[in-house]
N, CA and C of each residue as an Amber inpcrd file, in Angstrom:
protein
   252
   0.8050000  -1.2380000  -0.2220000  -0.1500000   0.1340000   0.1040000
   0.9210000   1.4120000  -0.2500000   2.3720000   1.3160000   0.2750000
   2.9030000   2.3450000   0.3760000   3.9310000   2.0780000  -0.8570000
   3.2190000   2.1490000  -2.0590000   4.1210000   2.0070000  -3.3370000
   4.8510000   3.6650000  -3.5080000   5.7540000   3.6570000  -4.1470000
   6.4890000   5.0050000  -4.2170000   5.7350000   5.8540000  -5.1670000
   5.0620000   5.3230000  -6.3330000   4.3680000   6.0570000  -7.3040000
   2.5510000   6.0470000  -7.6040000   2.5550000   4.6340000  -7.4000000
   1.0190000   4.2740000  -7.3280000   0.2180000   4.1310000  -6.2940000
  -1.0910000   4.4920000  -6.7050000  -1.9130000   4.1820000  -5.3870000
  -2.7510000   2.9220000  -5.4420000  -3.5320000   2.1840000  -4.4280000
  -4.5510000   1.0880000  -4.9550000  -5.6270000   1.7350000  -5.9590000
  -5.8290000   2.7660000  -6.1610000  -6.7220000   3.3520000  -6.9960000
  -6.1140000   3.2410000  -8.5750000  -4.9870000   2.9970000  -8.9380000
  -4.4700000   2.9490000  -9.9990000  -4.4490000   1.6760000 -10.4040000
  -5.0210000   1.4200000 -11.7010000  -4.9330000   0.0900000 -12.1160000
  -3.7930000  -0.6050000 -12.2020000  -2.7400000  -0.1070000 -12.6020000
  -1.3150000  -0.4970000 -12.7550000  -0.5400000  -1.0380000 -11.1590000
  -1.4380000  -0.5030000 -10.2420000  -0.8380000  -0.9110000  -8.8130000
  -1.1160000  -2.4590000  -8.8030000  -2.2740000  -2.7440000  -9.1470000
  -2.8580000  -4.2240000  -9.1420000  -2.4230000  -5.2010000 -10.2990000
  -1.1960000  -4.6270000 -11.0650000  -0.8600000  -5.4850000 -12.3750000
   0.4860000  -6.1610000 -12.0120000   0.2740000  -7.4700000 -11.1070000
   1.1610000  -8.0020000 -10.9600000   0.9270000  -9.6640000 -10.8430000
   1.9840000 -10.5470000 -11.1180000   1.5340000 -11.9910000 -10.9810000
   2.5070000 -12.7420000  -9.8930000   2.2100000 -14.0640000  -9.7480000
   3.1670000 -14.8860000  -8.9650000   4.4730000 -14.9870000  -9.4480000
   4.8160000 -14.5350000 -10.8910000   5.9200000 -14.4830000 -11.2050000
   6.7060000 -13.5120000 -10.6990000   6.0680000 -12.1220000 -10.6970000
   6.5990000 -11.0480000 -10.0860000   6.9640000 -11.2620000  -8.6110000
   6.0620000 -11.8330000  -7.9300000   6.4200000 -12.3690000  -6.4430000
   7.6910000 -13.5950000  -6.3400000   7.8420000 -14.2130000  -7.3590000
   9.1020000 -15.1940000  -7.1690000  10.4420000 -14.4470000  -7.8580000
  10.1210000 -13.4860000  -8.6940000  11.5010000 -12.8300000  -9.3360000
  11.7580000 -11.4110000  -8.3420000  11.1450000 -11.0480000  -7.6180000
  11.1420000  -9.6670000  -6.9460000  11.0950000 -10.0260000  -5.2680000
   9.8310000 -10.5220000  -4.8430000   9.7200000 -10.5080000  -3.2220000
  10.4290000 -11.4360000  -2.5770000  10.5320000 -12.6130000  -3.0990000
  11.4560000 -13.8290000  -2.4850000  12.8270000 -13.5050000  -2.2440000
  13.4830000 -12.9790000  -3.5400000  14.9740000 -12.6220000  -3.1430000
  15.0130000 -11.5110000  -2.2660000  14.1700000 -10.3240000  -2.1770000
  14.3510000  -9.3710000  -1.4260000  13.9710000 -10.0190000   0.0150000
  12.8590000 -10.8170000   0.3430000  12.7740000 -11.2740000   1.7010000
  14.0810000 -12.0620000   2.1200000  14.6130000 -12.8920000   1.2200000
  15.7590000 -13.6870000   1.7160000  16.7800000 -12.8640000   2.1320000
  17.3840000 -11.7960000   1.3720000  18.2040000 -10.9200000   1.4890000
  18.0710000 -10.0160000   2.4910000  17.0080000  -9.7440000   2.7740000
  16.8190000  -8.8260000   4.1470000  16.8170000  -9.7480000   5.3920000
  16.4920000 -10.8060000   5.4300000  16.4880000 -11.7060000   6.4900000
  18.0620000 -11.9250000   6.6270000  18.8800000 -12.3590000   5.7000000
  20.2740000 -12.6690000   6.1110000  21.1620000 -11.3050000   6.1610000
  20.6870000 -10.1690000   5.8530000  21.3990000  -9.1380000   6.0900000
  20.9590000  -8.3930000   7.7890000  19.6530000  -8.9010000   8.1960000
  19.3320000  -8.4370000   9.2990000  19.8910000  -9.5280000  10.4630000
  20.0710000 -10.7160000  10.0860000  20.4510000 -11.7550000  10.9250000
  22.2560000 -12.0060000  10.8520000  22.7400000 -11.2770000   9.9900000
  24.0210000 -11.7500000   9.7850000  24.3740000 -13.0920000   9.3200000
  23.4440000 -13.8670000   9.2320000  23.7570000 -15.4120000   8.6300000
  24.0980000 -15.5090000   7.2900000  24.6520000 -16.6450000   6.8160000
  24.9980000 -16.7190000   5.2880000  23.8000000 -17.4900000   4.6230000
  23.1190000 -18.2780000   5.4220000  22.1090000 -19.0250000   4.5820000
  20.9000000 -19.3620000   5.7320000  19.7510000 -19.3030000   5.4770000
  18.5330000 -19.5620000   5.9920000  17.5930000 -20.6940000   5.6320000
  16.9560000 -20.9980000   6.7870000  15.7280000 -21.9520000   6.2750000
  14.4940000 -21.4710000   6.0060000  13.7500000 -21.9270000   4.8930000
  12.6930000 -21.3580000   4.4470000  11.5420000 -22.1980000   5.0760000
  10.6650000 -21.7930000   5.6900000   9.3470000 -22.4690000   6.2730000
   8.0580000 -21.7660000   5.1830000   7.7370000 -22.2990000   4.2910000
   6.4610000 -21.8590000   3.5900000   5.0720000 -22.5120000   3.6710000
   4.1200000 -21.8360000   3.4710000   2.6870000 -22.5990000   3.3620000
   2.1020000 -22.2640000   2.0830000   1.4410000 -23.1790000   1.5320000
   0.7600000 -22.8940000   0.2230000   1.3380000 -22.0930000  -0.6290000
   0.9080000 -20.8570000  -1.0370000   1.3560000 -20.0200000  -2.2380000
   2.7660000 -19.6180000  -1.9850000   3.1490000 -19.2490000  -0.7050000
   4.4570000 -18.9460000  -0.3500000   5.3450000 -20.0280000  -0.8810000
   5.2740000 -21.2090000  -0.9150000   6.0530000 -22.4220000  -1.4560000
   5.9960000 -22.4460000  -2.8670000   4.8500000 -22.1330000  -3.6140000
   5.1470000 -21.6750000  -5.0240000   5.9550000 -20.9080000  -5.5730000
   5.9310000 -19.6880000  -4.6460000   6.9150000 -18.7760000  -4.9820000
   8.1960000 -19.1300000  -4.7480000   8.4840000 -19.8840000  -3.6660000
   9.8170000 -20.3120000  -3.3260000  10.4980000 -21.2900000  -4.3420000
   9.4800000 -22.2230000  -4.7180000   9.8530000 -23.1980000  -5.7440000
  10.4550000 -22.6020000  -7.1590000   9.3150000 -21.6460000  -7.3160000
   9.6240000 -20.7060000  -8.4940000  11.2120000 -20.1490000  -8.6030000
  11.3460000 -19.3710000  -7.5250000  12.3690000 -18.5030000  -7.3120000
  13.5780000 -19.2680000  -7.3770000  13.4980000 -20.4170000  -6.2980000
  14.6650000 -20.9240000  -5.9750000  15.2120000 -21.9810000  -7.4530000
  14.2960000 -22.4650000  -8.1360000  14.6580000 -23.3880000  -9.4010000
  15.2200000 -22.5480000 -10.6260000  14.8090000 -21.1750000 -10.2880000
  15.2810000 -20.4350000 -11.6220000  16.3220000 -19.3980000 -11.1160000
  16.6120000 -19.2450000  -9.8790000  17.6790000 -18.3380000  -9.5760000
  18.9400000 -19.1070000  -8.8320000  20.0100000 -19.5410000  -9.3240000
  20.7950000 -20.3920000  -8.5940000  21.4290000 -19.6860000  -7.3870000
  21.7740000 -18.4040000  -7.5470000  22.4180000 -17.6160000  -6.4770000
  21.6360000 -17.4770000  -5.2920000  20.2830000 -17.4380000  -5.6590000
  19.3140000 -17.2330000  -4.5690000  19.2000000 -18.6570000  -3.6550000
  19.1910000 -19.8660000  -4.6170000  19.1960000 -21.1680000  -3.8640000
  20.4660000 -21.3400000  -3.2140000  21.5220000 -20.8720000  -3.2810000
  22.6020000 -21.0100000  -2.5710000  22.6200000 -20.3550000  -1.2090000
  21.3920000 -19.5730000  -1.1250000  21.4010000 -18.8190000   0.2930000
  20.3390000 -19.4460000   1.1120000  19.9360000 -20.5370000   0.5950000
  18.7890000 -21.4110000   1.2460000  19.3810000 -22.8380000   1.8180000
  19.6720000 -23.2000000   3.0130000  20.0790000 -24.4910000   3.2650000
  18.9070000 -25.4310000   3.4310000  17.8280000 -25.0790000   3.5910000
  16.8050000 -26.1140000   3.8390000  15.2690000 -25.2660000   3.6390000
  14.4710000 -26.1010000   3.0120000  13.2520000 -25.4240000   2.7230000
  12.0940000 -26.4450000   3.0230000  11.3110000 -25.8860000   3.8810000
  10.1580000 -26.8850000   4.3960000   8.9540000 -26.1750000   3.9330000
   8.3810000 -27.2490000   3.1240000   7.2090000 -26.7990000   2.4940000
   5.9240000 -27.3880000   3.0070000   5.0600000 -26.6120000   3.7550000
   4.0030000 -27.0620000   4.4300000   2.7170000 -26.7040000   3.5790000
   1.9710000 -28.0220000   3.3260000   0.8960000 -27.6860000   2.3650000
   1.1030000 -27.0940000   1.1080000   2.0890000 -27.7730000   0.0990000
   2.4770000 -26.9530000  -0.9770000   1.1600000 -26.9660000  -1.9180000
   1.0230000 -25.9650000  -2.6370000  -0.0810000 -25.9930000  -3.6690000
   0.3840000 -26.7630000  -4.8740000  -0.5820000 -27.4640000  -5.5450000
  -0.1220000 -28.3940000  -6.5770000  -1.5370000 -28.8020000  -7.3670000
  -1.5320000 -28.9410000  -8.6530000  -2.6310000 -29.2780000  -9.2010000
  -2.2720000 -30.7000000  -9.9540000  -3.0820000 -31.5710000  -9.7200000
  -2.7660000 -32.8000000 -10.3860000  -3.7850000 -33.1970000 -11.7290000
  -4.6280000 -32.2410000 -11.9020000  -5.5120000 -32.7250000 -12.9720000
  -6.5150000 -31.7940000 -13.1520000  -7.6910000 -32.2660000 -13.7480000
  -8.9830000 -31.2490000 -13.6820000  -9.7510000 -31.6420000 -12.4370000
 -10.0750000 -30.3040000 -11.8350000 -10.8320000 -30.2970000 -10.6000000
 -12.4400000 -30.5650000 -10.7060000 -13.1550000 -31.4250000  -9.7900000
 -14.4230000 -31.4020000 -10.0190000 -15.2040000 -29.9890000 -10.1390000
């Protein structure tokens, strides 16, 4: 809600996808935690969509993946076929 240029009333404010979360938010979260704690690696504990974002980010960004020593995926989202 504290975007530097847009407000929630602007249509572009809402123009984002899970790809953006994986490409920008996950790396920012990981780097912030490591910078704040002074650790070199962290354990990611995620739930549902947070896991999807982490799987996407870690599988496409080797530098980011090297900063995560363990990922615990609780209730990961998955689609196995057509849903009734």
